KEKE-3310 file (N, C-alpha, C; in steps of 0.2 Angstrom, whole numbers, plus 5000, padded with zeros to 4 digits):
npx = (4693:4677:4677:4676:4682:4687:4675:4668:4654:4651:4654:4668:4674:4688:4699:4714:4727:4740:4758:4775:4781:4773:4769:4764:4756:4743:4726:4719:4704:4695:4685:4678:4671:4659:4648:4647:4638:4626:4620:4614:4618:4632:4634:4630:4640:4651:4647:4649:4663:4668:4665:4674:4690:4704:4711:4701:4699:4695:4691:4690:4684:4691:4696:4684:4674:4679:4676:4662:4660:4665:4655:4644:4647:4647:4639:4644:4657:4671:4679:4679:4685:4692:4685:4691:4704:4717:4715:4723:4726:4713:4712:4722:4716:4706:4700:4692:4682:4677:4684:4699:4708:4709:4709:4712:4708:4719:4729:4728:4732:4745:4751:4749:4757:4770)
npy = (5382:5389:5403:5419:5434:5447:5459:5456:5451:5440:5422:5412:5398:5396:5407:5416:5425:5435:5432:5434:5424:5423:5424:5436:5451:5450:5445:5429:5422:5408:5397:5382:5372:5361:5358:5362:5363:5369:5383:5395:5395:5395:5407:5416:5414:5419:5432:5436:5433:5443:5455:5454:5458:5455:5441:5431:5414:5399:5382:5367:5350:5343:5343:5341:5346:5359:5364:5363:5373:5385:5386:5388:5400:5408:5420:5429:5431:5442:5439:5426:5410:5397:5381:5369:5367:5363:5363:5373:5380:5386:5393:5403:5411:5418:5433:5441:5451:5442:5430:5425:5415:5398:5382:5364:5351:5343:5352:5361:5354:5351:5364:5368:5359:5363)
npz = (4565:4560:4564:4571:4568:4579:4582:4570:4563:4555:4553:4549:4539:4540:4547:4545:4552:4547:4551:4557:4548:4537:4520:4515:4521:4523:4528:4528:4522:4523:4514:4515:4503:4503:4496:4482:4472:4477:4473:4479:4492:4490:4483:4494:4503:4495:4495:4508:4510:4501:4507:4518:4526:4518:4509:4499:4500:4492:4495:4487:4485:4474:4457:4450:4459:4460:4448:4448:4458:4452:4442:4450:4455:4444:4441:4450:4449:4443:4433:4421:4424:4414:4414:4411:4414:4427:4445:4449:4438:4436:4447:4445:4436:4443:4450:4459:4471:4481:4479:4478:4477:4473:4480:4479:4491:4493:4488:4498:4510:4506:4507:4520:4526:4523)
capx = (4687:4671:4680:4673:4687:4685:4671:4665:4647:4651:4658:4671:4677:4695:4702:4721:4730:4747:4763:4781:4783:4768:4772:4762:4753:4735:4722:4716:4698:4695:4678:4679:4665:4658:4642:4648:4632:4621:4621:4612:4623:4639:4633:4630:4647:4655:4646:4652:4670:4669:4665:4679:4696:4709:4711:4696:4702:4690:4694:4685:4687:4695:4694:4676:4671:4681:4672:4655:4660:4665:4648:4639:4649:4648:4636:4647:4664:4673:4683:4676:4690:4690:4684:4694:4711:4718:4712:4728:4724:4707:4714:4726:4711:4702:4702:4686:4683:4675:4687:4706:4712:4705:4713:4709:4710:4726:4734:4728:4736:4752:4753:4749:4763:4776)
capy = (5382:5393:5408:5426:5439:5452:5464:5454:5448:5434:5417:5410:5392:5397:5414:5416:5432:5435:5433:5435:5419:5423:5427:5443:5453:5450:5440:5424:5420:5402:5394:5375:5371:5354:5357:5367:5363:5373:5390:5400:5394:5397:5414:5419:5413:5423:5439:5436:5434:5449:5460:5453:5461:5450:5437:5425:5407:5394:5375:5362:5343:5341:5347:5341:5351:5366:5366:5365:5379:5390:5386:5391:5407:5412:5426:5433:5432:5447:5435:5419:5406:5391:5376:5363:5366:5360:5368:5378:5385:5389:5398:5408:5416:5421:5440:5444:5452:5436:5424:5427:5409:5391:5376:5357:5349:5341:5358:5364:5350:5353:5371:5368:5355:5367)
capz = (4561:4562:4568:4570:4571:4584:4579:4564:4564:4551:4555:4543:4540:4543:4547:4546:4552:4546:4556:4554:4544:4532:4513:4514:4528:4522:4531:4523:4524:4519:4513:4512:4500:4503:4492:4477:4467:4480:4471:4483:4498:4488:4482:4500:4505:4491:4497:4515:4509:4497:4512:4523:4525:4517:4503:4500:4498:4492:4495:4484:4486:4469:4451:4449:4464:4458:4442:4451:4462:4448:4439:4455:4456:4438:4441:4455:4447:4439:4428:4420:4422:4410:4418:4408:4417:4433:4450:4450:4432:4437:4452:4442:4432:4448:4452:4461:4478:4485:4476:4476:4476:4474:4481:4481:4498:4492:4488:4505:4514:4505:4509:4527:4529:4522)
cpx = (4681:4673:4677:4678:4684:4681:4667:4659:4647:4656:4661:4673:4684:4696:4709:4724:4737:4752:4769:4784:4778:4771:4770:4758:4746:4732:4720:4709:4696:4688:4680:4672:4664:4652:4642:4642:4626:4622:4620:4616:4630:4639:4633:4637:4651:4653:4649:4659:4672:4669:4671:4686:4701:4707:4706:4699:4697:4694:4688:4688:4692:4693:4687:4673:4673:4677:4665:4655:4660:4658:4644:4641:4649:4645:4640:4654:4665:4676:4679:4682:4687:4689:4687:4701:4711:4715:4717:4727:4718:4708:4717:4722:4707:4705:4696:4686:4681:4679:4694:4710:4707:4710:4709:4711:4717:4731:4734:4732:4743:4755:4753:4755:4770:4779)
cpy = (5386:5398:5415:5430:5444:5458:5462:5450:5441:5429:5414:5402:5392:5404:5414:5423:5431:5435:5434:5430:5419:5426:5434:5445:5454:5444:5435:5422:5414:5399:5387:5373:5364:5353:5363:5368:5367:5381:5395:5400:5397:5405:5418:5419:5418:5431:5441:5437:5441:5455:5460:5457:5456:5446:5431:5419:5402:5387:5370:5355:5341:5345:5347:5346:5358:5368:5367:5371:5385:5391:5390:5398:5411:5419:5431:5435:5438:5444:5428:5414:5400:5385:5369:5362:5363:5365:5374:5383:5389:5395:5404:5413:5420:5428:5443:5446:5446:5430:5426:5421:5403:5386:5369:5356:5346:5347:5361:5361:5351:5359:5371:5364:5358:5371)
cpz = (4564:4566:4566:4573:4575:4580:4573:4566:4560:4554:4549:4545:4543:4542:4549:4546:4551:4552:4553:4548:4537:4525:4512:4521:4527:4526:4526:4526:4520:4520:4511:4510:4499:4498:4487:4472:4470:4479:4476:4489:4496:4486:4489:4503:4502:4494:4504:4514:4505:4502:4517:4521:4524:4510:4504:4496:4498:4492:4492:4485:4481:4463:4449:4453:4463:4452:4444:4455:4457:4444:4444:4456:4450:4437:4445:4453:4442:4432:4427:4418:4418:4415:4416:4411:4424:4438:4450:4444:4433:4442:4450:4439:4437:4450:4454:4468:4483:4483:4474:4474:4477:4475:4481:4488:4498:4492:4495:4510:4513:4507:4517:4530:4527:4527)
residu = (MET:TYR:HIS:SER:PRO:ASP:GLY:ASP:SER:HIS:VAL:TYR:ASP:VAL:PHE:VAL:SER:PRO:ASP:ASN:ASP:SER:PRO:ASP:GLN:ARG:HIS:LYS:ILE:VAL:GLU:VAL:GLU:THR:SER:PRO:GLU:LYS:ARG:GLY:HIS:VAL:GLU:GLY:ASP:TYR:ASP:LYS:LEU:ALA:MET:ALA:TYR:GLY:ASP:ALA:VAL:TRP:VAL:ALA:ALA:ASP:ARG:LYS:GLY:ALA:ARG:ARG:LEU:ILE:LYS:SER:LEU:SER:GLU:LYS:LEU:ASP:THR:LYS:PRO:ALA:GLN:ARG:GLY:SER:VAL:SER:GLU:ILE:SER:GLU:ALA:LEU:ASP:SER:PRO:GLY:ALA:HIS:GLU:LEU:LEU:SER:ILE:THR:ASP:LEU:ARG:ASP:GLU:VAL:GLU:GLN)
# end
């Protein structure tokens, strides 16, 4: 947690480099958003992730947190995902430089345990 890759002036909540077991060879830059309603903070994190080399992955507590996050990111996103679906449905609609994927904390735990 709170890692800064070599030569990078930014600090990320989680930065994951690919290895031989990774599904792809892209870095994952993860932002765990505990205050999705704080628009200015969320937009700043988006800008930081958009400049990073790799896939920007956001983590929200649950579906309600995911909806708040998307609302705070609404002016930054290239696509406007519907906020009525599940977290995975919202995630599927993301395709912006600073937001490639969205997970709930439960989804993240499931992926880590695999």
